[in-house]
C-alpha positions in Angstrom: -51.5 67.1 17.5 -53.7 65.9 20.3 -51.9 63.8 22.9 -48.5 64.3 21.2 -45.6 66.1 22.8 -41.8 66.3 22.7 -39.5 64.7 25.2 -37.4 67.5 26.7 -33.9 67.0 25.5 -31.4 69.8 25.3 -28.4 67.5 24.7 -25.6 69.3 22.8 -24.2 67.2 20.0 -21.5 67.5 17.3 -23.0 67.5 13.8 -21.6 65.9 10.7 -20.2 69.3 9.7 -18.3 69.5 12.9 -20.6 72.1 14.4 -22.4 72.2 17.7 -26.1 71.4 17.6 -28.9 70.1 19.6 -30.3 66.6 19.5 -33.6 66.2 17.7 -36.1 65.3 20.4 -38.0 62.1 20.8 -41.8 62.1 20.5 -44.4 61.1 23.0 -48.0 60.2 22.1 -50.6 59.6 24.8 -47.9 59.0 27.3 -46.1 56.4 25.1 -42.6 56.9 23.8 -42.2 56.8 20.0 -40.1 53.6 20.4 -42.9 51.9 22.3 -45.3 52.7 19.5 -43.1 51.5 16.7 -42.2 48.3 18.6 -45.9 47.4 18.2 -44.9 46.7 14.6 -41.5 45.0 15.0 -38.8 45.6 12.3 -38.3 42.8 9.8 -36.1 42.2 6.8 -38.1 41.3 3.8 -38.1 41.1 0.0 -40.3 43.7 -1.6 -42.2 43.2 -4.9 -43.4 46.4 -6.4 -45.1 47.1 -9.7 -47.6 49.3 -11.5 -50.9 48.3 -13.0 -52.9 49.7 -16.0 -56.2 49.0 -14.2 -57.0 49.3 -10.4 -56.1 46.2 -8.4 -57.7 44.8 -5.3 -54.7 44.5 -3.0 -56.6 43.1 -0.1 -57.8 40.2 -2.3 -54.3 39.7 -3.7 -52.7 39.5 -0.3 -55.3 37.2 1.0 -54.6 34.8 -1.9 -50.8 35.0 -1.2 -51.2 34.0 2.4 -50.4 35.4 5.8 -46.7 35.8 5.1 -47.4 38.5 2.5 -48.1 42.1 3.7 -49.0 45.3 1.8 -49.0 49.0 2.6 -50.3 51.9 0.6 -47.8 54.5 -0.5 -48.5 57.9 -2.0 -46.9 57.2 -5.4 -49.7 54.8 -6.6 -47.4 51.8 -7.1 -48.4 48.4 -5.7 -46.1 46.8 -3.1 -46.0 43.5 -1.3 -43.5 42.6 1.3 -42.7 38.9 1.6 -40.2 36.7 3.5 -36.6 37.4 2.7 -35.2 35.3 -0.1 -38.7 34.5 -1.6 -39.3 37.7 -3.6 -39.0 36.2 -7.1 -41.3 33.3 -6.1 -43.9 35.7 -4.9 -43.5 37.9 -8.0 -44.4 34.9 -10.2 -47.4 34.2 -8.0 -48.5 37.8 -8.2 -48.2 37.7 -12.0 -50.3 34.5 -12.1 -53.0 36.0 -9.9 -53.0 39.2 -11.9 -53.4 37.3 -15.2 -56.2 35.2 -13.7 -58.0 38.4 -12.7 -57.4 40.4 -15.8 -54.9 42.8 -14.3 -51.9 43.9 -16.3 -48.7 44.2 -14.4 -46.1 46.8 -15.6 -42.4 47.0 -14.6 -42.5 44.4 -11.8 -39.4 44.5 -9.7 -38.0 42.6 -6.7 -35.8 44.3 -4.0 -34.1 41.9 -1.6 -33.3 42.4 2.1 -35.2 45.7 2.7 -36.3 46.8 6.2 -40.0 46.8 6.9 -42.5 47.4 9.6 -46.1 46.5 9.2 -47.3 49.8 10.6 -50.9 49.2 9.7 -50.9 46.8 12.6 -50.3 49.6 15.1 -53.7 50.0 16.9 -56.0 52.8 18.0 -54.7 55.5 15.6 -51.4 55.8 17.5 -49.4 55.8 14.3 -51.4 58.7 12.7 -50.8 60.8 15.8 -47.1 59.9 15.9 -46.6 60.7 12.2 -48.6 63.9 12.7 -46.4 65.1 15.6 -43.3 64.3 13.5 -44.7 66.2 10.5 -45.5 69.2 12.7 -42.0 69.4 14.1 -40.4 69.0 10.6 -42.7 71.5 9.0 -41.8 74.4 11.3 -38.1 73.8 10.8 -37.8 73.1 7.1 -38.6 76.5 5.4 -35.8 76.3 2.9 -36.8 72.7 1.9 -40.4 73.7 1.6 -39.5 76.7 -0.6 -37.3 74.5 -2.8 -40.1 72.0 -3.3 -42.7 74.7 -4.2 -40.3 76.5 -6.6 -38.9 73.4 -8.3 -41.9 71.2 -8.8 -44.7 72.4 -11.1 -48.2 72.2 -9.6 -47.2 72.3 -5.9 -48.3 75.3 -3.9 -47.6 76.4 -0.3 -51.0 75.1 0.8 -50.2 71.6 -0.4 -46.9 71.2 1.4 -48.1 70.2 4.8 -50.2 67.3 3.6 -47.5 66.3 1.2 -45.0 66.2 4.0 -47.3 64.0 6.0 -47.5 61.6 3.1 -43.7 61.7 2.8 -43.3 60.8 6.5 -45.9 58.1 6.1 -44.1 56.6 3.1 -40.8 56.4 4.9 -41.9 55.3 8.3 -42.0 51.5 7.5 -38.2 51.5 7.0 -37.2 53.2 10.2 -34.8 51.2 12.3 -35.2 52.0 16.1 -32.0 50.2 16.8 -29.7 52.3 14.6 -27.2 54.3 16.5 -24.2 56.5 15.9 -21.8 58.8 17.7 -24.7 60.9 19.0 -26.7 58.0 20.3 -29.7 56.1 19.0 -31.4 57.6 16.0 -35.0 58.7 16.6 -37.9 58.9 14.2 -37.7 62.7 13.7 -34.0 62.7 13.1 -34.4 59.9 10.6 -37.1 61.8 8.7 -35.2 65.0 8.8 -32.3 63.3 7.0 -34.6 61.9 4.4 -36.4 65.3 4.0 -33.2 66.9 2.7 -33.5 65.1 -0.6 -37.3 65.4 -0.8 -37.4 68.2 -3.4 -35.0 66.3 -5.6 -36.9 63.0 -5.3 -40.2 64.8 -6.0 -38.7 66.4 -9.1 -37.4 63.0 -10.3 -40.8 61.5 -9.9 -42.5 64.4 -11.7 -40.0 64.9 -14.5 -38.0 61.7 -14.8 -34.6 60.8 -13.3 -32.5 61.8 -16.3 -33.7 65.4 -16.3 -32.9 65.9 -12.7 -29.6 64.1 -12.8 -28.6 66.2 -15.8 -29.5 69.3 -13.8 -27.3 68.2 -10.9 -24.4 67.4 -13.2 -24.6 70.8 -15.0 -24.8 72.6 -11.7 -21.6 70.9 -10.5 -19.9 71.7 -13.8 -20.9 75.3 -13.3 -19.5 75.5 -9.7 -16.3 73.8 -10.7 -15.8 76.1 -13.7 -16.4 79.2 -11.6 -13.9 78.0 -9.0 -11.2 77.2 -11.5 -11.6 79.7 -14.3 -13.9 82.3 -12.8 -16.4 82.0 -15.6 -19.3 79.9 -16.7 -18.5 76.5 -18.4 -18.6 76.4 -22.2 -20.9 74.1 -24.1 -18.0 71.7 -24.6 -17.4 71.6 -20.9 -21.0 71.0 -20.0 -21.3 68.3 -22.6 -18.2 66.6 -21.1 -19.9 66.8 -17.7 -22.8 64.8 -19.0 -20.7 62.5 -21.2 -22.6 63.5 -24.4 -22.0 65.6 -27.5 -22.9 69.2 -27.7 -25.9 68.5 -29.8 -27.2 66.1 -27.2 -26.4 68.6 -24.5 -28.5 71.2 -26.2 -31.4 68.7 -26.4 -31.1 67.9 -22.7 -30.8 71.6 -21.7 -33.9 72.3 -23.7 -35.7 69.4 -22.0 -34.7 70.8 -18.6 -35.8 74.3 -19.5 -39.0 73.7 -21.4 -40.3 70.2 -21.1 -39.7 69.6 -17.4 -41.5 72.7 -16.3 -39.1 73.2 -13.4 -39.5 76.8 -12.2 -36.8 79.1 -10.8 -33.9 77.0 -11.8 -32.0 80.2 -12.7 -28.9 78.4 -13.9 -31.1 76.3 -16.3 -33.6 78.9 -17.5 -31.8 78.9 -20.8 -32.1 81.7 -23.3 -32.8 81.2 -27.0 -29.2 81.7 -28.1 -26.0 80.3 -27.0 -24.9 83.5 -25.3 -28.0 83.3 -23.1 -27.2 79.6 -22.4 -23.7 80.4 -21.0 -24.9 83.4 -19.0 -27.9 81.5 -17.6 -25.7 78.8 -16.2 -24.5 81.2 -13.5 -27.8 82.3 -12.3 -28.5 85.3 -14.5 -29.6 86.1 -18.0 -27.4 87.5 -20.8 -27.5 91.2 -21.3 -29.0 92.0 -24.8 -25.7 93.5 -26.1 -23.7 90.4 -24.8 -26.2 88.0 -26.5 -26.0 90.0 -29.7 -22.2 90.0 -29.7 -22.1 86.3 -29.1 -24.6 85.6 -31.8 -22.7 87.8 -34.2 -19.5 86.0 -33.6 -21.1 82.6 -33.9 -22.6 83.7 -37.2 -19.1 84.9 -38.4 -17.6 81.6 -37.4 -20.3 79.7 -39.2 -19.9 81.8 -42.4 -16.1 81.3 -42.3 -16.4 77.5 -42.0 -19.0 77.2 -44.7 -17.0 79.3 -47.1 -14.0 77.1 -46.3 -15.7 73.9 -47.5 -17.9 75.5 -50.2 -15.2 77.5 -51.8 -16.6 80.4 -53.9 -13.9 82.9 -53.0 -11.4 82.0 -55.7 -13.7 82.7 -58.6 -13.3 79.3 -60.1 -15.6 76.3 -60.1 -17.7 75.8 -56.9 -16.1 73.2 -54.7 -18.0 71.2 -52.1 -16.3 69.1 -49.4 -19.0 67.4 -47.3 -16.5 65.4 -45.3 -14.6 68.5 -44.3 -17.9 70.2 -43.4 -18.8 67.3 -41.1 -15.3 67.2 -39.6 -15.4 71.0 -39.0 -18.9 70.7 -37.4 -17.8 68.0 -35.0 -14.6 69.8 -34.1 -16.0 73.4 -33.7 -19.5 72.7 -32.4 -19.4 69.3 -30.8 -15.9 69.8 -29.3 -14.6 66.4 -30.4 -11.0 65.5 -30.9 -9.7 64.0 -34.2 -9.9 60.4 -33.0 -13.5 61.0 -31.9 -14.3 62.6 -35.2 -13.0 59.6 -37.1 -15.2 57.3 -35.0 -18.3 59.5 -35.6 -17.7 59.6 -39.4 -16.5 56.0 -39.6 -13.3 56.9 -41.3 -9.6 56.4 -40.5 -8.1 59.0 -38.1 -5.8 60.3 -40.7 -8.7 60.8 -43.1 -10.5 62.8 -40.5 -7.4 64.8 -39.7 -6.8 65.5 -43.4 -10.4 66.7 -43.8 -10.1 69.0 -40.9 -6.8 70.3 -42.2 -8.4 71.3 -45.5 -10.7 73.5 -43.6 -8.0 75.0 -41.4 -5.8 75.7 -44.4 -8.3 78.0 -46.1 -9.8 79.7 -43.1 -9.1 83.4 -42.8 -8.2 84.0 -39.1 -9.6 87.5 -39.4 -13.1 86.1 -39.9 -12.9 84.3 -36.5 -12.0 87.3 -34.4 
């Protein structure tokens, strides 16, 4: 980047992981230190009103109508944002709603965040900000290969050629909240170190934006359940264990895993590229795919268990009259496939616990253990 350079700084520091490292360098643009440039837009504490619109909105006209205390800045996510004096966010939100209604603009999901840091970086003159952010992006790009690969592999539609420009937008979006006065055990935090810390969660944040927060949160919870299971039992977690990690039933777990695997379009999540059958699900959770014979064996056993349970509640083995027991079938399903305890089964079926226990006992009493092995 023309006119931009690094401040020589080989200071050795202790990282958060108790390892020796080197301090991230400060940046210089046209002979100006990064702190001098950022101080042209002093840090403030504001309330932020942000929302989405169905139709395009003229932000310049809106801010002009709100007065000189309101400021706006364009972010890459397409949302509208206005920063206003601290403590007056709800007042300005109502004014923005009134202005939008008057101009035929529909606001969606308007929110107020109180006490957020803000710099009006658009007030920095002569293109200094663009050069500073460009220098920061260049430094980060050359030292973030793993992060870049993760972004490309996990978010559908992003290619290697897109990453540099996207990283610049990322840096641009976060620059207004940087606090030049923040310090720690290794001294004052500089812009590049601040951005590098933010960049670590960039692929995850991008995936949340692309696919929805629930999908990515589920993926993280399932990955942690897998790691814990491998550490404690040496094997992949069962469906019941994965369901417990998400706090849902096994049926809901399967729906969410299918959403992660097929609807989200996330690529190369090996632990979540789930196979069609449950054997494939379990094997895929630890980064591989089930061998055909393992999948077939698991499927065959699952089918045997299913037949045994159905025959236990639809009794045709004794040659007498056909007997149906739908309550027992429901209890057996919730116990064997959903992994619920008897008290939970009672709540699901809206019966007394002893009624649920009796229904399950009727199944267990007629099951042939040989059919379950």
